[in-house]
LUMMAR-887835 format. One record per atom (N, C-alpha, C): x, y, z; atom name; chain; residue in three letters. Coordinates in steps of 0.05 Angstrom, whole numbers, plus 5000, padded with zeros to 4 digits. Atoms other than C-alpha are relative to their C-alpha. Example, Ala and Ser with C-alpha at 12.3 -4.5 7.8 and 13.67 -1.06 7.14 Angstrom:
// LUMMAR-887835
{{5018 4976 5000} "N" "A" "ALA"}
{{5246 4910 5156} "CA" "A" "ALA"}
{{5018 5024 5000} "C" "A" "ALA"}
{{4984 4976 4999} "N" "A" "SER"}
{{5273 4979 5143} "CA" "A" "SER"}
{{4985 5022 5014} "C" "A" "SER"}
This chain:
// LUMMAR-887835
{{5011 4974 5002} "N" "A" "UNK"}
{{4999 5005 4997} "CA" "A" "UNK"}
{{5014 5019 5003} "C" "A" "UNK"}
{{4980 4978 5001} "N" "A" "UNK"}
{{5028 5071 4987} "CA" "A" "UNK"}
{{4990 5019 5024} "C" "A" "UNK"}
{{5003 4990 4973} "N" "A" "UNK"}
{{5031 5108 5048} "CA" "A" "UNK"}
{{4991 5031 4992} "C" "A" "UNK"}
{{5004 4979 5008} "N" "A" "UNK"}
{{4989 5167 5033} "CA" "A" "UNK"}
{{4989 5017 5018} "C" "A" "UNK"}
{{5000 4973 4980} "N" "A" "UNK"}
{{4990 5233 5077} "CA" "A" "UNK"}
{{4972 5009 5002} "C" "A" "UNK"}
{{5024 4994 5000} "N" "A" "UNK"}
{{4922 5254 5097} "CA" "A" "UNK"}
{{4992 5022 4991} "C" "A" "UNK"}
{{5004 4977 5010} "N" "A" "UNK"}
{{4924 5322 5059} "CA" "A" "UNK"}
{{5010 5004 4976} "C" "A" "UNK"}
{{4997 5003 5029} "N" "A" "UNK"}
{{4938 5296 4994} "CA" "A" "UNK"}
{{4980 4997 4987} "C" "A" "UNK"}
{{5024 5000 5016} "N" "A" "UNK"}
{{4892 5305 4941} "CA" "A" "UNK"}
{{5003 4975 4976} "C" "A" "UNK"}
{{4989 5032 5019} "N" "A" "UNK"}
{{4880 5237 4899} "CA" "A" "UNK"}
{{4980 5004 4968} "C" "A" "UNK"}
{{5015 4995 5027} "N" "A" "UNK"}
{{4858 5246 4822} "CA" "A" "UNK"}
{{4997 4977 4981} "C" "A" "UNK"}
{{4995 5023 5019} "N" "A" "UNK"}
{{4836 5188 4775} "CA" "A" "UNK"}
{{4991 5023 4973} "C" "A" "UNK"}
{{4995 4990 5026} "N" "A" "UNK"}
{{4855 5214 4703} "CA" "A" "UNK"}
{{4976 4987 4972} "C" "A" "UNK"}
{{5023 5010 5013} "N" "A" "UNK"}
{{4787 5195 4670} "CA" "A" "UNK"}
{{5007 4991 4966} "C" "A" "UNK"}
{{4994 5011 5025} "N" "A" "UNK"}
{{4789 5154 4598} "CA" "A" "UNK"}
{{5021 4981 4997} "C" "A" "UNK"}
{{4986 5018 5001} "N" "A" "UNK"}
{{4840 5113 4576} "CA" "A" "UNK"}
{{5030 5006 4998} "C" "A" "UNK"}
{{4971 4980 4995} "N" "A" "UNK"}
{{4919 5128 4588} "CA" "A" "UNK"}
{{5013 4973 4977} "C" "A" "UNK"}
{{4983 5016 5010} "N" "A" "UNK"}
{{4973 5096 4543} "CA" "A" "UNK"}
{{5015 4985 5021} "C" "A" "UNK"}
{{4981 5011 4979} "N" "A" "UNK"}
{{5010 5046 4591} "CA" "A" "UNK"}
{{5028 5000 4995} "C" "A" "UNK"}
{{4968 5006 5008} "N" "A" "UNK"}
{{5073 5043 4553} "CA" "A" "UNK"}
{{5011 5033 5007} "C" "A" "UNK"}
{{4981 4976 4992} "N" "A" "UNK"}
{{5089 5117 4582} "CA" "A" "UNK"}
{{5011 4998 5026} "C" "A" "UNK"}
{{4990 5007 4967} "N" "A" "UNK"}
{{5127 5124 4644} "CA" "A" "UNK"}
{{4997 5027 5013} "C" "A" "UNK"}
{{5000 4981 4982} "N" "A" "UNK"}
{{5144 5178 4691} "CA" "A" "UNK"}
{{4990 5028 4989} "C" "A" "UNK"}
{{4996 4970 5014} "N" "A" "UNK"}
{{5158 5237 4643} "CA" "A" "UNK"}
{{4973 5006 4989} "C" "A" "UNK"}
{{5028 4995 5013} "N" "A" "UNK"}
{{5097 5220 4597} "CA" "A" "UNK"}
{{4979 5007 5020} "C" "A" "UNK"}
{{5025 4997 4987} "N" "A" "UNK"}
{{5046 5214 4648} "CA" "A" "UNK"}
{{4999 5031 5015} "C" "A" "UNK"}
{{5002 4975 4990} "N" "A" "UNK"}
{{5072 5280 4680} "CA" "A" "UNK"}
{{4995 5023 4984} "C" "A" "UNK"}
{{5007 4987 5020} "N" "A" "UNK"}
{{5067 5309 4611} "CA" "A" "UNK"}
{{4965 5004 4996} "C" "A" "UNK"}
{{5030 4998 5005} "N" "A" "UNK"}
{{4996 5289 4607} "CA" "A" "UNK"}
{{4987 5013 5024} "C" "A" "UNK"}
{{5011 4986 4974} "N" "A" "UNK"}
{{4980 5316 4675} "CA" "A" "UNK"}
{{4998 5027 4994} "C" "A" "UNK"}
{{4993 4974 4997} "N" "A" "UNK"}
{{5009 5383 4653} "CA" "A" "UNK"}
{{4981 5008 4971} "C" "A" "UNK"}
{{5020 4993 5025} "N" "A" "UNK"}
{{4971 5380 4581} "CA" "A" "UNK"}
{{4981 4997 4999} "C" "A" "UNK"}
{{5019 5005 5006} "N" "A" "UNK"}
{{4920 5349 4581} "CA" "A" "UNK"}
{{4974 5005 5027} "C" "A" "UNK"}
{{5014 4999 4982} "N" "A" "UNK"}
{{4888 5351 4651} "CA" "A" "UNK"}
{{5005 5030 5018} "C" "A" "UNK"}
{{4995 4973 4996} "N" "A" "UNK"}
{{4918 5425 4660} "CA" "A" "UNK"}
{{5005 5001 5028} "C" "A" "UNK"}
{{4986 5007 4971} "N" "A" "UNK"}
{{4953 5411 4731} "CA" "A" "UNK"}
{{5025 4999 5006} "C" "A" "UNK"}
{{4971 5003 4995} "N" "A" "UNK"}
{{5022 5415 4760} "CA" "A" "UNK"}
{{5001 4968 5011} "C" "A" "UNK"}
{{4998 5038 4993} "N" "A" "UNK"}
{{5039 5338 4775} "CA" "A" "UNK"}
{{5032 5006 5025} "C" "A" "UNK"}
{{4984 4989 4980} "N" "A" "UNK"}
{{5093 5375 4826} "CA" "A" "UNK"}
{{4991 5011 5027} "C" "A" "UNK"}
{{5013 4987 4978} "N" "A" "UNK"}
{{5050 5397 4877} "CA" "A" "UNK"}
{{4991 4978 5018} "C" "A" "UNK"}
{{5005 5019 4981} "N" "A" "UNK"}
{{5038 5332 4913} "CA" "A" "UNK"}
{{4977 4986 5000} "C" "A" "UNK"}
{{5020 5013 5005} "N" "A" "UNK"}
{{4976 5307 4884} "CA" "A" "UNK"}
{{5000 4974 4986} "C" "A" "UNK"}
{{4995 5035 5017} "N" "A" "UNK"}
{{4968 5230 4863} "CA" "A" "UNK"}
{{4982 5004 4981} "C" "A" "UNK"}
{{5019 5007 5026} "N" "A" "UNK"}
{{4942 5219 4797} "CA" "A" "UNK"}
{{5001 4971 4993} "C" "A" "UNK"}
{{4995 5028 5001} "N" "A" "UNK"}
{{4921 5147 4781} "CA" "A" "UNK"}
{{4984 4999 4967} "C" "A" "UNK"}
{{5002 5000 5032} "N" "A" "UNK"}
{{4917 5129 4703} "CA" "A" "UNK"}
{{4990 4969 5000} "C" "A" "UNK"}
{{5010 5035 5005} "N" "A" "UNK"}
{{4877 5055 4675} "CA" "A" "UNK"}
{{5007 5006 4969} "C" "A" "UNK"}
{{4991 5006 5029} "N" "A" "UNK"}
{{4897 5031 4607} "CA" "A" "UNK"}
{{4977 4987 4988} "C" "A" "UNK"}
{{5019 5006 5012} "N" "A" "UNK"}
{{4852 5008 4553} "CA" "A" "UNK"}
{{4989 4971 5007} "C" "A" "UNK"}
{{5013 5031 4993} "N" "A" "UNK"}
{{4847 4934 4580} "CA" "A" "UNK"}
{{4991 4999 5023} "C" "A" "UNK"}
{{5009 4997 4972} "N" "A" "UNK"}
{{4833 4959 4646} "CA" "A" "UNK"}
{{5011 4984 5024} "C" "A" "UNK"}
{{4991 5010 4977} "N" "A" "UNK"}
{{4873 4913 4691} "CA" "A" "UNK"}
{{5025 5005 5008} "C" "A" "UNK"}
{{4965 4984 4989} "N" "A" "UNK"}
{{4938 4959 4697} "CA" "A" "UNK"}
{{4992 5029 5006} "C" "A" "UNK"}
{{5008 4973 4991} "N" "A" "UNK"}
{{4935 5024 4736} "CA" "A" "UNK"}
{{5030 5008 4998} "C" "A" "UNK"}
{{4977 4987 4983} "N" "A" "UNK"}
{{4995 5068 4748} "CA" "A" "UNK"}
{{4992 5025 5014} "C" "A" "UNK"}
{{5009 4978 4981} "N" "A" "UNK"}
{{4999 5121 4798} "CA" "A" "UNK"}
{{5026 5009 4999} "C" "A" "UNK"}
{{4982 4976 5002} "N" "A" "UNK"}
{{5039 5184 4793} "CA" "A" "UNK"}
{{4996 5011 5028} "C" "A" "UNK"}
{{5003 4987 4976} "N" "A" "UNK"}
{{5057 5220 4853} "CA" "A" "UNK"}
{{5032 5010 5015} "C" "A" "UNK"}
{{4975 4986 4993} "N" "A" "UNK"}
{{5110 5276 4875} "CA" "A" "UNK"}
{{4994 5003 5027} "C" "A" "UNK"}
{{5002 4993 4972} "N" "A" "UNK"}
{{5122 5275 4948} "CA" "A" "UNK"}
{{5011 5028 5011} "C" "A" "UNK"}
{{4983 4983 4989} "N" "A" "UNK"}
{{5164 5330 4959} "CA" "A" "UNK"}
{{5036 5000 4995} "C" "A" "UNK"}
{{4969 5002 5006} "N" "A" "UNK"}
{{5228 5302 4949} "CA" "A" "UNK"}
{{5005 4990 4978} "C" "A" "UNK"}
{{4998 5015 5022} "N" "A" "UNK"}
{{5218 5265 4881} "CA" "A" "UNK"}
{{4980 4989 4988} "C" "A" "UNK"}
{{5021 5009 5008} "N" "A" "UNK"}
{{5169 5237 4836} "CA" "A" "UNK"}
{{5005 4973 5000} "C" "A" "UNK"}
{{5002 5022 5005} "N" "A" "UNK"}
{{5144 5164 4845} "CA" "A" "UNK"}
{{4975 4988 4972} "C" "A" "UNK"}
{{5023 5015 5019} "N" "A" "UNK"}
{{5110 5117 4795} "CA" "A" "UNK"}
{{4995 4980 5007} "C" "A" "UNK"}
{{5007 5028 4983} "N" "A" "UNK"}
{{5076 5054 4819} "CA" "A" "UNK"}
{{4985 4990 4980} "C" "A" "UNK"}
{{5019 5016 5016} "N" "A" "UNK"}
{{5039 5002 4775} "CA" "A" "UNK"}
{{4977 4976 5014} "C" "A" "UNK"}
{{5012 5022 4993} "N" "A" "UNK"}
{{4993 4946 4793} "CA" "A" "UNK"}
{{4982 4989 4983} "C" "A" "UNK"}
{{5018 5016 5017} "N" "A" "UNK"}
{{4962 4896 4751} "CA" "A" "UNK"}
{{4985 4977 5015} "C" "A" "UNK"}
{{5012 5018 4986} "N" "A" "UNK"}
{{4903 4855 4771} "CA" "A" "UNK"}
{{5003 4971 4989} "C" "A" "UNK"}
{{4997 5031 5011} "N" "A" "UNK"}
{{4907 4780 4761} "CA" "A" "UNK"}
{{4974 4991 4985} "C" "A" "UNK"}
{{5026 5000 5011} "N" "A" "UNK"}
{{4838 4775 4749} "CA" "A" "UNK"}
{{4976 5020 5002} "C" "A" "UNK"}
{{5015 4975 5002} "N" "A" "UNK"}
{{4782 4829 4733} "CA" "A" "UNK"}
{{5010 5024 4994} "C" "A" "UNK"}
{{4993 4975 5012} "N" "A" "UNK"}
{{4782 4899 4718} "CA" "A" "UNK"}
{{5004 5023 5026} "C" "A" "UNK"}
{{5004 4974 4984} "N" "A" "UNK"}
{{4789 4967 4756} "CA" "A" "UNK"}
{{4979 5014 4996} "C" "A" "UNK"}
{{5023 4983 5009} "N" "A" "UNK"}
{{4730 4999 4766} "CA" "A" "UNK"}
{{5004 5029 4993} "C" "A" "UNK"}
{{4988 4976 5004} "N" "A" "UNK"}
{{4736 5062 4738} "CA" "A" "UNK"}
{{4970 5018 4981} "C" "A" "UNK"}
{{5019 4986 5006} "N" "A" "UNK"}
{{4686 5122 4717} "CA" "A" "UNK"}
{{4998 5002 4969} "C" "A" "UNK"}
{{5003 5005 5023} "N" "A" "UNK"}
{{4650 5121 4654} "CA" "A" "UNK"}
{{5008 5024 4976} "C" "A" "UNK"}
{{4992 4976 5015} "N" "A" "UNK"}
{{4673 5196 4628} "CA" "A" "UNK"}
{{5022 5001 4985} "C" "A" "UNK"}
{{4980 5009 5020} "N" "A" "UNK"}
{{4718 5197 4574} "CA" "A" "UNK"}
{{5023 5028 5005} "C" "A" "UNK"}
{{4974 4980 4990} "N" "A" "UNK"}
{{4766 5266 4597} "CA" "A" "UNK"}
{{4993 5008 5025} "C" "A" "UNK"}
{{4993 4985 4972} "N" "A" "UNK"}
{{4784 5304 4657} "CA" "A" "UNK"}
{{5008 4983 5018} "C" "A" "UNK"}
{{4990 5015 4976} "N" "A" "UNK"}
{{4790 5281 4731} "CA" "A" "UNK"}
{{4980 4997 5020} "C" "A" "UNK"}
{{5025 5006 4979} "N" "A" "UNK"}
{{4753 5259 4788} "CA" "A" "UNK"}
{{5013 4998 5029} "C" "A" "UNK"}
{{4985 4997 4971} "N" "A" "UNK"}
{{4778 5271 4861} "CA" "A" "UNK"}
{{4983 4978 5015} "C" "A" "UNK"}
{{5008 5019 4979} "N" "A" "UNK"}
{{4770 5209 4908} "CA" "A" "UNK"}
{{5015 5002 5018} "C" "A" "UNK"}
{{4988 4996 4973} "N" "A" "UNK"}
{{4791 5198 4976} "CA" "A" "UNK"}
{{5014 4976 5001} "C" "A" "UNK"}
{{4979 5016 4988} "N" "A" "UNK"}
{{4848 5159 5004} "CA" "A" "UNK"}
{{4986 4967 5001} "C" "A" "UNK"}
{{5009 5023 4995} "N" "A" "UNK"}
{{4807 5102 5025} "CA" "A" "UNK"}
{{4983 4987 4975} "C" "A" "UNK"}
{{5008 5007 5024} "N" "A" "UNK"}
{{4767 5102 4957} "CA" "A" "UNK"}
{{5020 4988 4981} "C" "A" "UNK"}
{{4981 5012 5015} "N" "A" "UNK"}
{{4834 5088 4920} "CA" "A" "UNK"}
{{5016 4974 5012} "C" "A" "UNK"}
{{4989 5021 4993} "N" "A" "UNK"}
{{4857 5034 4967} "CA" "A" "UNK"}
{{4973 4977 4995} "C" "A" "UNK"}
{{5021 5020 5005} "N" "A" "UNK"}
{{4787 5002 4951} "CA" "A" "UNK"}
{{5006 4996 4966} "C" "A" "UNK"}
{{4995 4998 5028} "N" "A" "UNK"}
{{4801 5015 4876} "CA" "A" "UNK"}
{{5032 4982 4994} "C" "A" "UNK"}
{{4980 5016 5013} "N" "A" "UNK"}
{{4869 4977 4877} "CA" "A" "UNK"}
{{4999 4977 5014} "C" "A" "UNK"}
{{5006 5025 4992} "N" "A" "UNK"}
{{4843 4919 4912} "CA" "A" "UNK"}
{{4977 4988 4980} "C" "A" "UNK"}
{{5017 5013 5026} "N" "A" "UNK"}
{{4791 4911 4851} "CA" "A" "UNK"}
{{4972 5001 5017} "C" "A" "UNK"}
{{5027 4994 4984} "N" "A" "UNK"}
{{4734 4935 4903} "CA" "A" "UNK"}
{{4987 5022 4980} "C" "A" "UNK"}
{{5017 4973 5009} "N" "A" "UNK"}
{{4680 4980 4870} "CA" "A" "UNK"}
{{5001 5021 5024} "C" "A" "UNK"}
{{4994 4973 4982} "N" "A" "UNK"}
{{4705 5045 4905} "CA" "A" "UNK"}
{{4967 5018 4996} "C" "A" "UNK"}
{{5021 4984 5006} "N" "A" "UNK"}
{{4640 5081 4881} "CA" "A" "UNK"}
{{4980 4989 5015} "C" "A" "UNK"}
{{5017 5015 4988} "N" "A" "UNK"}
{{4594 5035 4924} "CA" "A" "UNK"}
{{5004 4981 5022} "C" "A" "UNK"}
{{4986 5021 4988} "N" "A" "UNK"}
{{4637 4999 4981} "CA" "A" "UNK"}
{{4973 4994 5015} "C" "A" "UNK"}
{{5016 5008 4981} "N" "A" "UNK"}
{{4592 4951 5023} "CA" "A" "UNK"}
{{5011 4984 5027} "C" "A" "UNK"}
{{4992 5007 4979} "N" "A" "UNK"}
{{4599 4936 5094} "CA" "A" "UNK"}
{{4990 4970 4999} "C" "A" "UNK"}
{{5007 5027 5001} "N" "A" "UNK"}
{{4602 4864 5109} "CA" "A" "UNK"}
{{4978 4989 5021} "C" "A" "UNK"}
{{5010 4998 4971} "N" "A" "UNK"}
{{4569 4868 5180} "CA" "A" "UNK"}
{{4994 5019 5013} "C" "A" "UNK"}
{{5008 4976 4985} "N" "A" "UNK"}
{{4529 4919 5214} "CA" "A" "UNK"}
{{4988 4996 5024} "C" "A" "UNK"}
{{5008 5015 4974} "N" "A" "UNK"}
{{4514 4912 5285} "CA" "A" "UNK"}
{{4973 5009 5009} "C" "A" "UNK"}
{{5024 4993 4995} "N" "A" "UNK"}
{{4443 4915 5309} "CA" "A" "UNK"}
{{4993 5009 5025} "C" "A" "UNK"}
{{5010 4990 4978} "N" "A" "UNK"}
{{4404 4953 5363} "CA" "A" "UNK"}
{{4992 4968 5014} "C" "A" "UNK"}
{{5003 5016 4992} "N" "A" "UNK"}
{{4394 4908 5419} "CA" "A" "UNK"}
{{4973 5015 5022} "C" "A" "UNK"}
{{5011 4987 4984} "N" "A" "UNK"}
{{4328 4934 5451} "CA" "A" "UNK"}
{{4972 4990 5011} "C" "A" "UNK"}
């Protein structure tokens, strides 16, 4: 798991991204396509065409990091819009990276009132 500080904003880059891009290519995409600064400390999450691979770009103040995760089965749940960004929370990103539908996570058990 990526150690995400609580004050970091997390953005999902909508649409499909060329997963051949590395750190520089994704940072350039953040600047040119998303019109944001990749060096301010925000996290950007990108997904490829097949949907089983995501790349995460993050500048933590000391340098740029590039993380990648490929699901063995299934696909990452992604918004249907084709361009722009969507802000998510760190817990939603944790769900996303586990292959869980982060848009509507379900609790497996909820205590009932004894009355």
